[in-house]
N, C-alpha and C positions, 0 to 999 in steps of 0.2 A: 443431636437431636433434640428440637426444640419442643416442651411439654408444656401445656397449659393446664392450670387447675380447672376442671370443667363438673365436679362431682364429689360429693361425700366420700370420706374415707371409708373403707370396709369394715373399719372398728376404732373405738377410741384408743388414745395411745396408753401406756401403762402408767401406773402412779410414780412417775418418779419426779424427783425435783428438777424444776426446768426455770429459769431466770433468762430475762434479758440483762446481758452484763454489759459493762463498758471495755473499750479497747484494752486496757491496762489489766483488766480481769482475764481476758482471753488471750492477749498474746503470748504468755508461755505455751500454752495450748499449742497455738498456730505456728510457732517456732517448732515445738516437738512434731507435729505433723509435718511440717515442711522436713525436716532431717530424714523423714522415711517415706515418704509420697513419691509414688512414680521413680523409685530406685534413689532416692534420698538428693539432699540437697547439702552441701558443704555448709557448716555453722553460720558464716558470715552472709552466707546467700539465703538461708533461711532465715535469719533475723531480718535480712533486707526485704526479703519478702512479706514477710509479716507486717513490717513497719510501712510498707505499702498502703496498709488500711488506714491509714491517718490522713492519707491523699483521698480515700474512697469516704471517711467519715466527713472530710471538706467538702469533697465535691458533690456527692449524691446523699449524703446522708445516712451512711453505712450503719445497721445497726446489729447485734449478737447477740443470738439466742443458743444458751449453752445447758446440757443437761451434766449434773453433779452425781456422783455416787461417794459415799463414805467422805464428802467435803471437797472431792478432787473433780475439777471439769473432766469429762470424758467423752463428750461429744459437743460441736458447736457448728452453728451455720451463719453465715450472714444474709442481711435481707436490705436490698437498695430498693427506693419507692421514689417516683417521681412521675408527673404529669398522668397520673390516674394509671401508672404501669408498676408492678412491684417484682423484683427477681430475687428468687432464693440462690445464694450461690455459696460455694465453697463448703460444702456438705463433708463432715469429718467426723469418725467414731475411733477413737483408740481401738486395735485390733483384739486387745483381750476383753473389751466391751462389747463386741459387734454380736448382732443376734439375740439382743436382749431387749429391744426397743427403746434403746437409747435414742438412735436417729429418729424414730417416730415420734418420741416424746419432745425433740426440741423443734421438729420441721413442724409438728401441730402446733405448738405456741408460735413460731415463725409465720405459718399460714394464717392465722387468725390476725394476727397484727397486718399482714398483708392486704387480706379482705377488709379489713377496719379502714385502709388507707388506699386502696386502690381497686378499679373496676377489673382490671386483667391480672393475673398472678402465673408467673412461668418460672423455669428453670431451664437449664440446659445438662444433658446427661451424652455419654457416650452410647451410642446404639449399640454396641458390642458389649456392655458391661452390664453386671448385676445390678446397681442401683435402680436402673429404671422401672425393675419390676417392684420396688419398695414404693417408686414414685407413683405407679399405678395404682398400688393398693392405697395409696395416700388421696387418689382422685386426679393425678394429672394424666392426660392424653396427649400423645403425639400430634404435633401440629405443623411439624416443618422440619427440614433438614439443613444441614451447614457444612461445607468444608472446609479444611484449614490446611494450608500446605506452607511448610517451612524448608527454606534453603540453608544449606550448611554454609557457615561463613567463609569467606575464602581462604584457602589453603589448609581448611579442614576437610577429610575426607567424609563421605557420605556414608553412613553404616548400610550395610544390607541386611534386610530383615533374614530370621532364620528361615531355612527352606521350610515351605508349607505355612509359614505364617501368614496372617492375613494383614492388608495394609487398610489404611484409611487414606484419607486424600492427601495424609502428610507425607510428602517424598523420603523415600529411605527409612521411614520409622515405623514398628509395628506399631499395630492398635494396642492399646492396654486395657 
């Protein structure tokens, strides 16, 4: 689901340490979250996915906003801006630090930077997942939907979703 920033947040972010960080600073965090997100990725894949940010930096000027607690990055997001449009992407918080305002803090910094550079600020969220509730509290409203379909590579069986599982537009894969 596409969500656009349309109104002010319901409250101010907590007073946590938030910074705009360079890729070298956030790369270990991104690799760490890739290792566990969506069932986890093998280490080489987690590193390759993290390193793709170099392309995003080069092509769309990707910026990174992170929250630190006790000197360690515990949450991060990316911001892409171009032609008056800003997208917030890859919102992640370490599980042990969730429900403490970590994401609200770094998202507030990313939103401020996005508003300074663009007329339209948006993000994409899974319609069936809880983060859209946080995004709503931050001032984002649904403005559209999209579907994604994935075809299994030749020779690999398509996994059947568990009985009773909801499925999105992704063929043979349950919603997460």
